[in-house]
C-alpha positions as CSV (number, residue, x, y, z in Angstrom):
1,M,11.0,3.9,14.6
2,T,11.7,1.6,17.0
3,A,8.2,1.7,18.4
4,T,6.6,1.5,15.0
5,I,8.6,-1.7,14.2
6,L,7.5,-3.0,17.7
7,L,4.2,-2.6,16.5
8,A,4.6,-4.1,13.2
9,V,5.8,-7.3,15.3
10,C,3.0,-6.7,18.0
11,A,0.7,-6.8,15.3
12,C,2.0,-10.1,13.6
13,A,1.7,-11.8,16.8
14,Q,-2.0,-10.4,17.6
15,S,-2.8,-11.6,13.8
16,G,-1.7,-15.0,14.2
17,Q,1.8,-14.5,11.7
18,A,4.8,-16.2,13.9
19,T,7.4,-14.0,15.4
20,S,10.3,-15.8,14.4
21,P,13.7,-13.8,13.9
22,Q,13.2,-14.3,10.1
23,A,9.9,-12.9,10.5
24,Q,10.7,-10.1,12.9
25,S,13.5,-9.3,10.1
26,Q,10.8,-8.8,7.2
27,S,8.9,-6.4,9.1
28,K,11.8,-4.5,10.3
29,E,12.8,-4.5,6.6
30,F,9.3,-3.5,5.3
31,Q,9.1,-0.8,8.1
32,A,12.5,0.7,7.0
33,G,11.1,1.1,3.3
34,V,8.0,2.6,4.8
35,D,10.0,4.9,6.7
36,K,12.5,5.9,3.9
37,Y,9.3,6.8,1.8
38,M,7.8,8.5,4.4
39,E,10.6,10.9,4.7
40,I,10.0,11.5,1.0
41,H,6.4,12.0,0.8
42,K,6.7,14.7,3.9
43,K,9.5,16.5,1.9
44,A,7.4,16.4,-1.0
45,V,4.4,17.9,1.4
46,A,6.3,20.3,2.4
47,S,7.8,21.4,-0.4
48,V,4.2,22.2,-2.3
49,P,1.9,24.9,-1.5
50,A,-0.6,23.9,1.4
51,I,-4.5,24.0,1.1
52,P,-6.8,24.5,3.8
53,K,-7.6,21.6,5.6
54,E,-11.5,22.2,5.5
55,T,-11.4,22.6,1.6
56,T,-14.2,20.8,0.1
57,D,-13.2,21.9,-3.5
58,A,-12.7,18.6,-5.4
59,A,-10.4,20.2,-8.3
60,L,-8.2,22.0,-5.7
61,I,-7.9,18.6,-3.8
62,A,-7.0,16.7,-6.7
63,K,-4.4,19.9,-8.2
64,H,-3.0,19.7,-4.8
65,Q,-2.7,15.5,-4.8
66,V,-1.1,16.1,-8.6
67,Q,1.6,18.9,-7.1
68,I,2.9,16.3,-4.2
69,A,2.9,13.3,-6.5
70,D,5.3,15.1,-9.0
71,E,7.7,16.2,-6.2
72,I,7.4,12.7,-5.1
73,R,8.6,11.5,-8.3
74,K,11.1,14.4,-8.3
75,L,12.4,13.1,-5.1
76,R,12.6,9.3,-6.2
77,P,13.1,9.6,-10.0
78,N,14.9,6.0,-10.5
79,A,12.0,4.2,-8.2
80,L,12.0,0.5,-8.9
81,V,9.5,-2.4,-8.2
82,G,10.6,-4.1,-5.2
83,E,12.0,-0.8,-3.4
84,V,9.5,-1.2,-0.5
85,F,8.4,-4.9,-1.3
86,T,11.8,-6.2,-1.5
87,P,11.8,-9.9,-2.0
88,A,12.0,-10.8,1.3
89,V,8.9,-8.4,2.5
90,R,7.2,-9.9,-0.6
91,Q,7.3,-13.3,0.4
92,M,5.9,-12.3,3.9
93,I,3.2,-10.5,2.4
94,V,2.4,-13.3,-0.3
95,T,2.4,-16.1,2.3
96,T,0.4,-13.7,4.6
97,V,-2.2,-13.1,1.9
98,K,-2.6,-16.5,0.7
99,Q,-2.9,-17.9,4.3
100,K,-6.1,-15.6,4.5
101,V,-7.5,-16.0,1.1
102,E,-7.3,-20.3,0.6
103,G,-9.6,-22.9,1.7
104,K,-12.9,-22.4,3.1
105,A,-12.4,-19.9,5.5
106,G,-10.6,-17.7,3.0
107,E,-13.5,-17.6,0.2
108,S,-15.3,-14.4,1.2
109,A,-12.0,-12.6,1.4
110,K,-10.9,-13.9,-1.8
111,A,-14.5,-13.1,-3.1
112,T,-14.5,-9.3,-1.8
113,I,-10.9,-8.9,-3.0
114,L,-11.6,-10.1,-6.7
115,G,-15.2,-8.8,-6.7
116,E,-17.0,-5.6,-6.8
117,G,-14.7,-2.3,-6.7
118,N,-11.7,-4.6,-8.1
119,P,-10.5,-2.6,-11.2
120,K,-9.9,-5.3,-13.0
121,A,-13.8,-6.7,-12.0
122,E,-14.7,-3.5,-13.2
123,A,-13.1,-3.6,-16.4
124,V,-10.8,-0.3,-15.5
125,P,-7.5,-0.2,-16.7
126,V,-4.8,0.5,-14.5
127,K,-1.2,0.5,-15.0
128,L,1.0,-0.5,-12.4
129,A,3.8,1.3,-12.5
130,V,5.9,2.5,-9.6
131,N,5.4,6.2,-9.5
132,G,2.5,5.7,-11.8
133,T,-0.8,7.8,-10.8
134,Y,-3.9,5.6,-9.9
135,P,-6.6,6.6,-11.8
136,T,-9.3,8.8,-10.4
137,T,-11.7,6.5,-12.5
138,A,-10.5,3.8,-11.2
139,P,-12.7,1.9,-8.1
140,L,-10.4,1.3,-5.3
141,S,-10.8,-2.5,-3.9
142,T,-12.0,-3.2,-0.5
143,T,-9.3,-4.9,1.3
144,P,-11.1,-7.2,4.1
145,P,-10.6,-6.5,7.5
146,S,-9.3,-10.3,7.9
147,V,-6.3,-9.8,5.1
148,L,-5.7,-5.9,6.7
149,M,-5.4,-7.3,10.3
150,A,-2.6,-9.8,9.4
151,L,-0.8,-7.4,7.0
152,P,1.8,-4.7,8.2
153,M,0.4,-1.5,9.8
154,L,0.6,1.5,7.2
155,P,0.8,5.0,7.8
156,K,-2.3,7.0,7.2
157,E,-1.0,8.2,4.0
158,M,-0.5,4.5,2.8
159,E,-2.8,2.1,1.5
160,F,-3.0,-1.6,0.4
161,R,-5.2,-2.5,-2.3
162,F,-5.9,-5.0,-4.9
163,V,-5.8,-4.4,-8.9
164,G,-6.8,-7.6,-10.1
165,R,-4.7,-10.4,-8.3
166,N,-1.9,-7.7,-7.7
167,L,-1.6,-5.8,-4.4
168,I,-0.5,-2.4,-4.3
169,L,1.2,0.0,-1.9
170,L,-0.6,3.3,-2.6
171,D,0.0,6.9,-1.5
172,S,-3.4,8.0,-0.6
173,A,-2.4,11.9,-0.3
174,A,-1.0,11.8,-3.5
175,N,-2.7,9.0,-5.6
176,L,0.7,7.4,-6.1
177,I,1.2,3.7,-6.6
178,I,4.6,3.7,-4.5
179,D,5.5,-0.3,-5.2
180,F,3.2,-2.9,-6.0
181,I,3.4,-7.2,-5.8
182,P,2.3,-9.1,-9.1
183,D,0.1,-12.1,-8.5
184,V,-0.5,-12.2,-4.8
185,I,-3.7,-14.2,-5.1
């Protein structure tokens, strides 16, 4: 865990984010929330039958995702908005994203986020709810590299995605919304 926190702090330094004591504290707080969630994720994955790694059967993969998501919901039945994106973490992330999408330099990143592929731009409804399923019919927005590089690093099972102007933390293995921040942009 210490190495992961150090990576997050180093990533912030590389991306130009301040490594002030406040920024370091926010990064540690975010990493603690991610680590706590990943413990639950790992328990959920261990409790469902595994599928072969070389499986290409879409129905089997989708069924496996649903099983993992159901187990996660059982392990965090009272999950609320703000468990990973705490107020301090939310402030750090909103500030970081706004820095990357404002002004002339951020026009392209903002257009990418809000444009084609964003479920709101495609008129595909996505209900923002912690422990909610991300609809398989909804496109996954593109998060520009400039924004991703500025945000804290995530485990391979998690992704930052935009739904309209909202940022979600998605468990891609379970197709589950872990947490979200409304009106980031």
